[in-house]
VOKOL-694119 format. One record per residue (C-alpha): residue in three letters; x, y, z. Coordinates in steps of 0.1 Angstrom, whole numbers, padded with zeros to 4 digits, always signed. Example, Ala and Ser with C-alpha at 12.3 -4.5 7.8 and 13.67 -1.06 7.14 Angstrom:
ALA+0123-0045+0078
SER+0137-0011+0071
// end
This chain:
MET-0105-0133+0194
THR-0114-0146+0229
THR-0148-0148+0244
ALA-0138-0122+0270
ALA-0127-0098+0243
ARG-0160-0102+0224
THR-0180-0097+0256
GLY-0160-0071+0274
LEU-0147-0049+0246
PHE-0173-0051+0218
ALA-0206-0060+0234
PRO-0213-0023+0244
PHE-0213-0013+0207
LYS-0244-0034+0201
VAL-0264-0008+0220
ARG-0273+0021+0197
GLY-0267+0048+0223
PHE-0232+0036+0230
LEU-0224+0031+0194
PHE-0228+0069+0188
GLN-0217+0080+0223
TRP-0182+0065+0220
PRO-0171+0085+0189
ALA-0189+0116+0203
ASP-0168+0114+0235
LEU-0137+0107+0215
LEU-0141+0138+0193
THR-0149+0159+0223
ASN-0120+0146+0243
CYS-0097+0153+0213
GLY-0108+0189+0212
ILE-0103+0192+0250
GLU-0068+0177+0249
ILE-0055+0198+0220
GLU-0070+0229+0236
LEU-0054+0223+0270
LEU-0019+0216+0255
VAL-0020+0247+0232
LEU-0034+0271+0258
GLY-0012+0258+0287
TRP+0019+0263+0266
TYR+0007+0297+0254
ILE+0001+0309+0290
LEU+0035+0296+0302
VAL+0054+0312+0272
GLU+0035+0345+0272
THR+0037+0351+0310
GLY+0067+0330+0320
SER+0050+0322+0353
VAL+0042+0288+0368
LEU+0017+0305+0390
MET-0002+0317+0360
LEU-0001+0282+0345
THR-0015+0267+0377
LEU-0042+0295+0378
PHE-0052+0286+0342
GLY-0054+0249+0352
SER-0075+0257+0383
LEU-0100+0279+0365
ARG-0109+0250+0343
PHE-0125+0233+0373
LEU-0145+0262+0387
GLY-0178+0244+0378
THR-0171+0215+0401
LEU-0189+0237+0428
ILE-0222+0235+0408
ALA-0217+0200+0394
PRO-0245+0186+0416
MET-0269+0209+0399
PHE-0259+0195+0365
GLY-0264+0160+0379
MET-0299+0169+0391
ALA-0307+0184+0357
GLY-0296+0152+0341
ASP-0319+0131+0363
LYS-0348+0156+0356
PHE-0344+0164+0319
GLY-0323+0136+0306
HIS-0285+0131+0307
ARG-0282+0132+0269
ASN-0301+0165+0267
VAL-0279+0182+0293
LEU-0247+0168+0277
CYS-0258+0183+0243
ALA-0263+0217+0260
MET-0229+0215+0276
ARG-0211+0206+0244
THR-0229+0235+0226
VAL-0211+0258+0250
TYR-0177+0242+0242
THR-0183+0247+0205
LEU-0193+0283+0209
LEU-0163+0292+0231
ALA-0139+0275+0207
PHE-0154+0295+0178
LEU-0149+0327+0199
MET-0113+0318+0205
THR-0108+0312+0167
ILE-0122+0347+0160
MET-0098+0363+0186
ILE-0068+0345+0171
TYR-0075+0355+0136
THR-0083+0391+0145
ASP-0050+0392+0165
VAL-0066+0404+0198
LEU-0059+0372+0219
ARG-0041+0379+0251
PRO-0034+0358+0282
THR-0063+0376+0300
HIS-0087+0364+0273
VAL-0075+0329+0277
LEU-0082+0330+0314
ILE-0117+0344+0308
VAL-0126+0317+0283
ALA-0111+0291+0307
THR-0133+0304+0334
LEU-0165+0302+0313
ALA-0156+0267+0301
GLY-0147+0257+0336
LEU-0182+0264+0347
VAL-0195+0236+0325
ARG-0168+0212+0314
PRO-0161+0195+0348
SER-0196+0179+0347
ASP-0191+0164+0312
LEU-0176+0132+0327
ALA-0204+0129+0352
MET-0230+0132+0325
ARG-0214+0107+0301
ASN-0209+0082+0329
ALA-0245+0085+0341
LEU-0257+0082+0304
ILE-0237+0050+0299
ALA-0251+0036+0331
ALA-0286+0044+0319
ILE-0283+0028+0285
MET-0262-0003+0294
PRO-0273-0035+0311
PRO-0260-0037+0347
GLY-0239-0068+0341
GLN-0219-0050+0314
LEU-0212-0018+0335
MET-0175-0024+0343
GLY-0167-0034+0307
SER-0188-0005+0293
MET-0172+0020+0316
SER-0137+0007+0307
VAL-0144+0009+0269
ALA-0159+0044+0273
ARG-0128+0055+0292
THR-0106+0046+0262
THR-0120+0077+0244
ALA-0101+0098+0269
ASP-0071+0077+0266
PHE-0070+0077+0228
ALA-0076+0115+0229
ARG-0047+0121+0254
ILE-0024+0100+0232
GLY-0033+0116+0198
GLY-0046+0150+0208
PRO-0015+0165+0222
LEU+0007+0151+0195
LEU-0016+0164+0168
GLY-0020+0197+0185
ALA+0018+0201+0189
ALA+0024+0192+0153
MET-0003+0215+0140
ILE+0007+0245+0160
ALA+0044+0241+0150
ALA+0035+0238+0113
LEU+0004+0260+0110
GLY+0000+0282+0141
MET-0028+0286+0166
GLY-0055+0297+0141
PRO-0058+0264+0122
VAL-0055+0245+0155
TYR-0086+0263+0168
ILE-0105+0256+0136
ALA-0098+0219+0142
VAL-0108+0222+0179
THR-0141+0239+0170
ALA-0147+0211+0144
PHE-0140+0184+0170
TYR-0165+0199+0194
ALA-0192+0204+0168
SER-0189+0169+0155
GLY-0190+0155+0191
LEU-0222+0175+0197
PHE-0238+0162+0165
LEU-0231+0125+0174
THR-0242+0130+0210
GLY-0276+0141+0198
LEU-0277+0115+0171
GLY-0272+0087+0197
GLY-0306+0096+0212
ALA-0325+0098+0179
GLY-0358+0079+0183
LEU-0354+0075+0220
VAL-0379+0089+0245
HIS-0364+0105+0277
ARG-0376+0088+0308
ARG-0374+0107+0341
ALA-0353+0089+0367
ALA-0374+0070+0392
GLY-0381+0090+0423
VAL-0373+0124+0407
GLY-0404+0145+0408
LYS-0413+0182+0405
ALA-0396+0193+0437
SER-0371+0222+0436
PHE-0336+0216+0423
ALA-0322+0226+0457
ARG-0343+0200+0475
GLU-0334+0172+0452
VAL-0297+0181+0452
VAL-0298+0180+0490
GLU-0314+0145+0487
GLY-0285+0134+0466
LEU-0259+0148+0490
THR-0278+0131+0519
PHE-0278+0097+0501
VAL-0240+0100+0497
TRP-0235+0110+0533
ARG-0255+0080+0546
THR-0238+0055+0524
PRO-0203+0046+0538
CYS-0188+0032+0506
LEU-0198+0063+0487
HIS-0183+0084+0514
ALA-0150+0066+0510
ALA-0150+0069+0472
MET-0157+0106+0474
TRP-0128+0113+0497
LEU-0104+0091+0477
ALA-0115+0110+0445
TYR-0108+0143+0462
LEU-0075+0131+0474
VAL-0061+0119+0441
ASN-0074+0150+0423
MET-0056+0172+0448
THR-0023+0153+0451
ALA-0019+0129+0421
PHE-0035+0144+0390
PRO-0017+0178+0391
MET+0017+0161+0383
THR+0004+0143+0353
GLY-0019+0170+0341
SER-0016+0208+0343
LEU+0020+0207+0357
LEU+0033+0187+0328
PRO+0041+0218+0307
TYR+0063+0231+0336
ILE+0080+0197+0340
ALA+0086+0194+0303
ARG+0100+0229+0299
GLU+0118+0235+0333
VAL+0128+0200+0344
TYR+0134+0180+0312
HIS+0141+0210+0290
ILE+0120+0198+0260
ASP+0097+0216+0237
GLN+0060+0213+0228
ALA+0065+0181+0208
GLY+0082+0166+0239
LEU+0054+0177+0261
GLY+0029+0160+0237
ILE+0049+0128+0240
LEU+0048+0129+0278
VAL+0011+0135+0278
GLY+0007+0106+0253
CYS+0028+0083+0275
PHE+0004+0088+0305
ALA-0026+0083+0282
PHE-0011+0052+0266
GLY-0008+0036+0301
GLY-0044+0046+0308
LEU-0054+0030+0276
LEU-0037-0003+0285
GLY-0054-0002+0318
SER-0088+0005+0303
ILE-0084-0024+0278
ALA-0074-0047+0306
LEU-0104-0038+0327
GLY-0126-0042+0297
LEU-0113-0077+0292
PHE-0111-0089+0328
GLY-0126-0062+0350
GLN-0160-0078+0356
SER-0145-0102+0382
LEU-0127-0075+0402
PRO-0141-0062+0435
ALA-0145-0024+0428
GLY-0139-0010+0463
ARG-0108-0032+0471
THR-0094-0026+0436
MET-0095+0012+0438
ILE-0077+0012+0471
ILE-0049-0012+0461
ALA-0044+0007+0427
SER-0043+0041+0445
VAL-0015+0029+0468
VAL+0005+0016+0438
TRP-0003+0049+0419
TYR+0014+0070+0446
VAL+0044+0048+0447
LEU+0049+0051+0410
LEU+0044+0088+0410
GLN+0072+0092+0436
VAL+0095+0072+0413
PHE+0084+0094+0383
VAL+0093+0126+0404
LEU+0129+0113+0408
MET+0134+0104+0371
PRO+0163+0125+0356
ASP+0152+0128+0320
ALA+0122+0127+0297
LEU+0129+0091+0285
SER+0128+0076+0320
GLY+0100+0100+0330
GLY+0079+0089+0300
ILE+0083+0052+0309
MET+0071+0059+0345
LEU+0042+0079+0331
VAL+0031+0048+0311
LEU+0031+0027+0343
THR+0014+0054+0363
GLY-0013+0059+0337
LEU-0020+0021+0336
VAL-0025+0019+0374
GLN-0047+0050+0377
SER-0072+0034+0354
PHE-0075+0005+0379
SER-0083+0031+0405
MET-0106+0055+0388
VAL-0128+0031+0367
PRO-0137+0008+0396
LEU-0144+0039+0417
ALA-0169+0052+0391
VAL-0185+0018+0387
MET-0190+0014+0424
LEU-0207+0048+0425
LEU-0230+0039+0397
ARG-0239+0005+0410
VAL-0246+0017+0446
SER-0265+0048+0436
GLY-0289+0030+0412
GLU-0313+0047+0388
GLN-0329+0071+0413
TYR-0297+0088+0425
ARG-0274+0082+0396
GLY-0271+0117+0382
ARG-0270+0134+0415
VAL-0243+0110+0429
MET-0221+0115+0398
GLY-0227+0153+0403
VAL-0214+0150+0438
ARG-0185+0130+0425
MET-0176+0160+0404
LEU-0173+0181+0435
ALA-0143+0159+0443
ILE-0125+0174+0413
TYR-0123+0206+0432
GLY-0093+0190+0449
LEU-0075+0196+0416
PRO-0075+0234+0415
VAL-0067+0234+0452
GLY-0037+0211+0447
LEU-0026+0230+0416
LEU-0027+0264+0432
ALA-0008+0251+0463
SER+0017+0234+0440
GLY+0025+0267+0423
PHE+0035+0283+0456
LEU+0053+0252+0469
ILE+0074+0249+0437
LYS+0083+0286+0440
TRP+0093+0283+0477
PHE+0108+0248+0479
GLY+0113+0235+0444
TYR+0095+0209+0422
ILE+0109+0177+0438
ALA+0101+0187+0473
MET+0066+0197+0464
ALA+0059+0165+0444
SER+0074+0142+0470
SER+0053+0158+0498
TYR+0022+0153+0477
CYS+0030+0116+0471
VAL+0037+0109+0508
PHE+0006+0127+0520
GLY-0015+0109+0493
LEU-0002+0075+0503
LEU-0008+0081+0540
ALA-0043+0095+0534
THR-0052+0065+0512
PHE-0043+0041+0540
ALA-0064+0062+0564
ILE-0094+0060+0540
ALA-0090+0022+0537
LEU-0089+0018+0575
TRP-0117+0042+0583
TRP-0142+0027+0558
ARG-0127-0008+0557
LYS-0160-0026+0565
SER-0177-0010+0535
ILE-0150-0013+0509
TRP-0126-0041+0518
PRO-0145-0074+0525
LEU-0155-0091+0493
ALA-0191-0092+0506
ALA-0191-0055+0513
GLN-0215-0031+0496
GLY-0186-0014+0478
ASN-0176-0047+0462
ALA-0210-0058+0451
ARG-0213-0068+0414
// end
């Protein structure tokens, strides 16, 4: 085992909080991935409408509009405390779904309602866990820690859909939702256990002012910091034009383009996640030396090029190969972006900046809803190609507009 591997991949586990947080995030992500696959397929089969599928995918991100409030709550009351409260909500909603399945009352309308309730809370989960990791890890290990933490999502996206597809084919939705509830409950327990014996310390500079005032302070800090501005726009862009094709639209691509079943869908999701896992491991090993701002721009350009190739693939095999490559490259875009935000924001604004970052996820429901209509009017290939071309041009525009803050190695966005 190399020194880099020992330092980058395993050093974070020496910190008690991270030791418990990693499996907690893994279990929670497994529950999320299984739930998304099962419910996305359920909506598509029961309604036969890609518009309903995109509506379901969009409702899951409704809470991005209030994400800064969750970030402020994390700074004020402790990121771990807020994360535990959020994961309690996931557990209760999954338990409610289990009851509806076993009482045979579940309908697509109920799924949309539950997706709406979960969508108010779940978008801020990533912000809270990132802020928590930044709070408990030494600054010099941040890139490696964030990369290792991201592997929880990658592992879950590989195993979760495959496990969910196998379980629903063999056992039906009821046992699947019992498993989902158990995943959420276990994740909640470990999240709380990671903070046992630790005393919450209010973030420096966060006082007793109103939530609204301190949220505005976070927004103002982002507005006045050019490299954060660039990162927020890039995050909005990729959520609007890149993630729909490898996320909520995959059930449509699997069923209508590649003509494969749920098991095939699980494999496609797993391919993208496997690529993301490879990228996270590579960043964990060697990412400390990479300039965050420059890396996220270069990786985003390559990301859109690979997505365009994926769109043109004629079958599931070639599409799956391209999803592996696409997943790998998107890790090199999103992890450095998050690290840059955490480094520049510092302890005082960490939660609020990550909350503002979650606002960028609102690009995903916007892109999803638009894609549903564009597919209906012009077809899948035309819609996807237009997203790739627009995303590529907009990435170049972001790089040029904020080049002084994110491109030179001495720029604030590339500080280590």
